C-alpha positions, 0 to 999 in steps of 0.5 A: 524441468527449468523453473524460474523461482521468485525470492519475494514473498506473497503480499495481501490483496490491496483492499484487505491491506487497506482495510487492515490500515483502517482498523489500525487507524481507528485506535490512533486517536483524534484525527486518524479516524477520518484518515482510516474512513478514507482508506478503503476508497483507495487502490494499492500498488505493490512494487517489490524490489528484487533480492537474491539471497541464494547467490552462489559462493555467498554465506546465506543472510536472511534479508527483508525485501524492499517494498515500494508502495503507492496509493491511489485515491479519487481526486475528492478523497485525495484533497481530504487526505491533503488537508489532513495529513502533514509532515508529522502524520505521513510518517505515522501513516507509513508505519500503520501500513508497515504494521498491517503487512504480515511480519512473515511477508519479509517486506520493508516499505521503502518508497511510500507515495500517495497520488490522486486520480482524476476519475473515480474507478467506480463511477467508470464502471457504472456510466454508460459509454458514449458510443451506446 
């Protein structure tokens, strides 16, 4: 019975994370409510960085795992975010995402990216294909 074990922790669903960040941004003051309202329109991509805390011969040391986080937004929403976010606001948005992750998850956000996509995924589902 040789099972592979994962030393990373479970992450919350991407839409749940976006709603948690929206709630955090609601109390952020002027301008942050607008950013918070845009969050649920996005999609989250997690890329956990693998760690192996139980290497043989080493004393156990608790480590938080790194997490690369990429957010994807429809082009129109992405453009609104570009207008609102600047170099001072982007680190505050990253810290809101870090605060939204449960402490027990054991992850620390390393790389944080926001990208635009050309098509809205909801529109693709609702439009008939050309072959019909």
